[in-house]
N, C-alpha and C positions, 0 to 999 in steps of 0.2 A: 328752437335754433335756425329755423328757416323761413326767410320771406319768401311767399309765395305770390305771384302774379295772377289777381282775379280777370282782369281786363287787358288784352293785346292788340292795340292799333298803334303801331310804330308808323311815326312820320319821318321824313328828313327834316322837318322844319321846326317841331316843337315836340319836346322831351320833359316830362317830369317826373323824376326820380324818386322814391323815399329810401333811405339807406340808413338801416339799424345799426346797432342796437342803442343807441345813445339819442341825441336829437336828430330830428328827421331833416334830412337836407332835400332842397326842394331846388329844383333846376330849370328855368324855362327860356327856351330859345327860340326867338322870334324870327329868326333866319338871318336878322343883321346885330343881332345883339343878344347877350347870353344874362341872364338874372338869376342869382343864386343867394337862398337864403335860408334860415334856420327856423323850424318851430321846435316845441317843446315835444318830446315822445308821446307823453298822454296827455296831449290835446284831444278835445270832440272834433268830429268829422265838420260840424259849423265852422269851427276855428279855423281848418285846414281851409274850407270855401272860402272864409271870409280871407284868408291871406293869399289865396289865389285869384279872387276877385281884384284885391288891392294889386298884385302885380301883374296881373294881365290886363287890367284896366277894364274888368267888366262891371256891370251894373247891379246884377242879381243874383241870388244864390242858385237860382236855376241855371243860371247862365255857367256859374263856377261847375254845376255838375257835369253839364253838357261838356264844358274845356275838359273837364278830368276824365271822364268819359271816353272823349276823343284821343287822348292822348296815352302814350305808354307810360304806366306808374307801376310802382312796386307798392304794396301795403304792407307795412311792417309788422312783425310777430306783435299777437294783444299784449297790453302792459300784463305786469306781474299778478297774478291771483289775489286780491285783498287790497288791491292800490285804492283809495279813496279819493275820488274826484269827480266833480259832477260832469255828468254827461259822456263819462268815459265806461266804455264797456270793459268786461273783467274775464271772459273768459272766450276760448277758442269760439265755442259755439256761437255766443251772442255776437262777436266780431263778424263771423261768417253771414250771420243774419245781416247786419248792417250792410256789409259789402254786396249781398245779394241785390239788395235793393238799387244799388247804383245802374245807370244804364249801361247796356253792351256787356254785360259779363258773362261770356260764353264758352269761357276754356274750361273743358271737361276731358279727363285722359281715361281710356279704358283700364280699370284695375288689373284684369286678367292678363293684358298683352303689354301693357305700356304703350300701345299703338293709340293715334289720335282719333276721335272718334268727328268723321270730317264732315258729319253733318253740323256739328253744333261749336267748331273751333273755326276760327278765321283764319288760320294758316294752314299750309300744307307742306310738306317735306317732298323733295324733289325725288324722282328716282333714281337709284344707281349713283348716288352722289354721297355715299358712307367713306368717310376716311377713318381708319381704325387706328389709335394709338395704344399707348399704354394705361391711359386712365377713362377710356371710353371711346365713342366714335362721333365724329362731326358730321353734319348733315346741312345739306343748302334747303333753304325754306324759302316760300314766299307767302307774304301776308296778302291774301286773297281780295281784299277791298281796294288796297291801294295799289299792288303790284310791287312792292319793297321787298328786296331780297336781304336775307341776313342768315346767318349761319345759327345751328343750335348743336351744344357739346351733350351728347347723352350718355349719361353715367347710371350704372346698376349701384345703387347705394348697399352696401355690405352689412352695416351696423348703426348703431349711434355713434361711434366714433368717427367713422367714415362720415355720416351726415352733418357732424359737427365741422370735419375738415372741410367740405363742399361749401358748406356755410359759409366759411372763413375765406374762402376763394371769390366766394360771391361778393361777398363785404369789402374785399380788398380791391376786386375789379370794378366795385361801383364807385369806389374811391381816388379809382386814377383816370386822369383825363391829359392827354398830350398826343399830337397828330402822329406821333409812331408808338403809339399803344393802340391793341385792337378795343376798338369802343364796345362797353357792355351795354346791353339793352334791357336785360331783365333775366328773371329765372322762375322755375316753377317745379314743385314735386308732382308728380304723377300719382302716385299711389304708397309712397311709403318703401317702394322699391326702387324707383327710378326717378330722376332728375336731370333737367334739360337747362342748360347755362344759353341764353339766348345774347347774340354779340354780332358786331360787324361782320359782314361777307367781303371777303378781301379773293377776287376773281382769280389772281394770278396764283393762288395755291401756296405751299410753304417752300423754304429754300430748297427741302429735301427733295420735294417733287420737281423742282425746276433743275436742279442737280441730275436728278435720274434721267430728265429727259434732255438736257442739253450737256451733261458731263461737267463742264469748267465753264467759268465765267470770265472775262476778258478784265484785266487788272484797273481801268477806268472805272467800269462798271461797279466792280467790288469796293472800290475807293467810295463810289458814291452812297451805297448799300451800307457800308461801316460807319460813314457820318451819321446816317440817320439811324443806327444801332447804338452809336455812342451817346446820341442827343437823348434816344429813348431811355437808355441807361443812367447819364447824367440826372435827368427827369426822377428816375425812380429813386436812386441815392439821395437825392436832396429832400425826398419826402420820408427818407428812413426806412425803403423797402427796398431789399434784397430779392431779386428773382430766383436763382439757385437751380436755374434747369436751361440755361440758355444753349440752344442747338438747332443746328437748320429746321428741324421738326418744329419748333417754336417760333418761327420767323417766317410770316406771311408777308406776300407782296400784291399789290395791285399793279399788274403789268401796263396798264394803259398810262396810268401817272409815275409808275417806277417809284412809287411811296412804300417803304416797308414797316411792317409792325411788328412789335413783340406780341406772344401769345401765350396762353396756357400758365396760370399762376397757382396752380395746384401746389408747387413747392414753397412759395413765396414766403417770405416772413417779413413783418415789421421789427426792426433793429432801432431801438433806443438812441436818442441823440449821442448821449454820453458813452453809448457802447461802441459807436461806428469805427473808433479807432483801434477800440480792442474788440475784435469779433467774438459774438456768442460761441460756446462750446457745445457741441452735442455729443451724446453717446452714439447716435446714429448718424452714419454716411447718407446725406441726401443727395438727390443728382442722378446723370446718366455717367457711368463711368469713364468714358472717351472722352468726357468733357469736365471733370472734377479737376479743380487744382490739388496742389500738392497738400496744402494745409488742411482742406476737407477731409481727406484721406487720413493724414496721420494724427490729425489733432481735433477733428471734428468742428474746425471754424467755418462759420456762417457769416461773411463780411462782403462789403459790398466789392473788394478787390477780388473775392472768387468769381464773379461776375463777368470780371474784365479777362482773366481766364478764359474761362469758357467762350465768350465772344471772340478771343483770340482763336481758339480752336474751331469755331464756326467760320470766320473769315478764311482761314486756312484751307479748309476744304471747299470753299467757294471759288478760291482761284485753283485748286488742282483737282477739284472732282472726285479728291481719295478719300473713302471712309476711314481708313485706315491711317491716320496722321502719324501715328507713331511707328509704324512698320513693326509691331507685334500683334500677333492675333489673338491671343490668348486674352480675353479680359481681365481675369484673375491676374494675370501678370503683369498687365498695366496697371492697374491698382496697386499692386506691389511697389513695382519700380519706381509709378509715379509719387506712390507716397514717402518712397525713399529719397527722393531727389534724384535718381539714377537716371530718368528717363524725361525728355523733354520733347513736344511736338518737333518732328522734321521740318525746317524750311528751305524747298529749294532754292538752288544757288541760283536759278533762271531768271527769279524775280527780280524787279527792280530795288536797287539798295535802300530808297525808303520804306519800303514795303518789308522787306526783311527786318529794318530795325525795327518798325511799328511790331511787328509778330513778336521778335525779341523782347521787345519791353513789356507785351501782354503774357510773356512765359517767366519773368522773373519771381524771385521769391517775393513773397504778400508783402514783405516789410519794405521792398525797393519797388515795388510795381506801383506803375503810376495807375490813377482812378481815371476814371472817364472823362472827367471836366480836363484834366492833364491831356488826355490823349486827343481831345478836340482840337489841339493846338500842335500837333503833329506834324511835320512835313507831309506824311503819308495822307492825311486829311486835308491839309490847306493848299496844298501845290497840286495841281491837275497833271494828273501823267496823261501825255498826248499819244503816245505808242503804246498800245498793249503790249504786254511781253509774253512769248512763246515759250513752251517746254522745249526740251531739245528734241530734234527731228528723230525719227527713228531710224535704226541702222538699216543699210539695204538690205534685203535678203541675197 
């Protein structure tokens, strides 16, 4: 079910990624250009090395092995038992034995605690950098050979079904590549109880952390961030992926570049192209109550228009700094009233007219709600707001 990293040596310039479960997707980034190609999943290692040599302009198999061990790569799960193909390993034990012969395989995790064996693992978790969420904790890590910083999402695996869900999240992240989506770097299972998903580190933290520290953000800055969120959503929806959990906790930023990125694809799903206009129906409601669209609550619909509603709630919180954008304190009351169409997020009158219209568009019925591509053309996104809006001044005491 799960791809396992056997060699972790990330580099900003070079990356080879194996993406299960069908063909192996290999991506090589030289720093100036990226080459991507596919090889069949059931090929031998020698065939993989030959492909690496060809695409990386290497001359010998040994160079390919060194190239492979010097990069971050994922080894796919072994072929199905009994598959007959010359040079192909058939069991997990055989596969592990082959992988152990590659240079630089140093990853080992303590079974008893899930903690890293620092004598053998080439990356270290920073002290006091844990950010806890509903699905695990996120740590800041450093690759000790290069100083490369990255993030690790650590999740305790509950059972086989949970492991399958995590595996699907890993596969989804490996397929998504966009400037405004957190880059996936790899994953490894520690001991059957713990799993770490390794990803790009964004030093600015989540939008939720920023709002906790600074309360609210000025309209021009929110306009800039909204544009980036819409670009990410337009990309996701173009490849038929629905995030289903857009909220300030799942949007992170690099404060030095003001680049914003979506993260946490634990609830995301692929929606077939023919079902994009007729969203899938689910018996279970997925998402965070305060950010769920009415159609998800009342009808169990999971479609790309639902992401637009959730993004609108996120934008509204960035503008107001208020966690309670409905003015109703009870989560169950919010679910009931939003699901019945009796409650929509409250949009302050002191916001500019384009901003209010943009938010109102996000909160329409899903049949009338614009998609991310449409909203990229909205005046709130396209026309600069020169003066930040201010909330009403407090009444004198």
